[in-house]
C-alpha positions as CSV (number, residue, x, y, z in Angstrom):
1,X,0.0,0.0,0.0
2,X,1.5,3.4,-0.9
3,X,0.2,5.1,2.3
4,X,2.5,4.6,5.3
5,X,1.8,5.4,8.9
6,X,5.0,6.7,10.6
7,X,3.8,6.6,14.1
8,X,6.4,4.0,15.3
9,X,9.2,6.3,14.0
10,X,7.7,9.4,15.7
11,X,7.3,7.7,19.0
12,X,10.8,6.3,18.8
13,X,12.2,9.7,18.2
14,X,10.4,11.0,21.2
15,X,11.1,8.0,23.4
16,X,7.4,7.6,24.0
17,X,5.6,4.3,24.4
18,X,2.4,3.5,22.6
19,X,0.6,2.9,25.9
20,X,1.6,6.3,27.1
21,X,0.4,7.9,23.9
22,X,-2.9,6.2,24.4
23,X,-3.2,7.5,27.9
24,X,-2.3,11.0,27.0
25,X,-4.6,11.3,24.0
26,X,-7.5,9.1,25.0
27,X,-7.0,7.1,21.8
28,X,-7.9,3.4,22.3
29,X,-4.8,1.2,22.8
30,X,-5.9,-1.1,20.0
31,X,-6.1,1.9,17.6
32,X,-2.7,3.1,18.6
33,X,-1.3,-0.4,18.1
34,X,-2.9,-0.8,14.7
35,X,-1.4,2.5,13.6
36,X,2.0,1.6,15.1
37,X,2.0,-1.7,13.2
38,X,0.6,-0.1,10.0
39,X,-2.4,-2.5,10.1
40,X,-5.0,0.3,9.9
41,X,-6.8,1.0,6.7
42,X,-8.2,4.3,7.8
43,X,-7.8,7.0,10.4
44,X,-10.3,9.6,11.6
45,X,-9.6,13.3,11.6
46,X,-10.2,13.4,15.4
47,X,-7.5,10.8,15.9
48,X,-5.1,12.7,13.6
49,X,-5.9,15.9,15.5
50,X,-5.1,14.2,18.9
51,X,-1.9,12.7,17.6
52,X,-0.7,16.0,16.0
53,X,-1.5,17.9,19.2
54,X,0.3,15.5,21.5
55,X,3.3,14.9,19.2
56,X,3.6,18.5,18.1
57,X,3.7,17.6,14.5
58,X,1.9,17.9,11.2
59,X,-0.4,15.3,9.5
60,X,2.3,14.7,6.9
61,X,4.7,13.6,9.7
62,X,2.2,10.9,10.7
63,X,1.0,9.6,7.3
64,X,3.1,9.5,4.1
65,X,2.3,8.7,0.5
66,X,5.0,6.7,-1.3
67,X,4.4,6.3,-5.0
68,X,4.7,2.9,-6.6
69,X,7.8,4.3,-8.5
70,X,9.5,5.1,-5.2
71,X,8.7,1.7,-3.8
72,X,10.1,-0.1,-6.9
73,X,13.3,2.1,-6.7
74,X,13.7,1.2,-3.0
75,X,13.4,-2.5,-3.9
76,X,15.9,-2.2,-6.7
77,X,18.4,-0.4,-4.4
78,X,18.0,-3.1,-1.8
79,X,18.9,-5.8,-4.3
80,X,22.0,-3.9,-5.4
81,X,23.3,-3.6,-1.8
């Protein structure tokens, strides 16, 4: 899927656990876990707002579009390494 959720990276950079993020934002632990593991197929605006407010970031820091061309280039580069 060309849409990636970068929540794991953001929390790692901030040394913040998913359970703590859930507690601070009121977002259900299962929702945070699904986003962390990139198993979610959708995300509500209210959830995005809570995440942005708590993490002091923009929506584009949380979700990212990666085109199919970029994905194939990454795969080609991995094979060359």
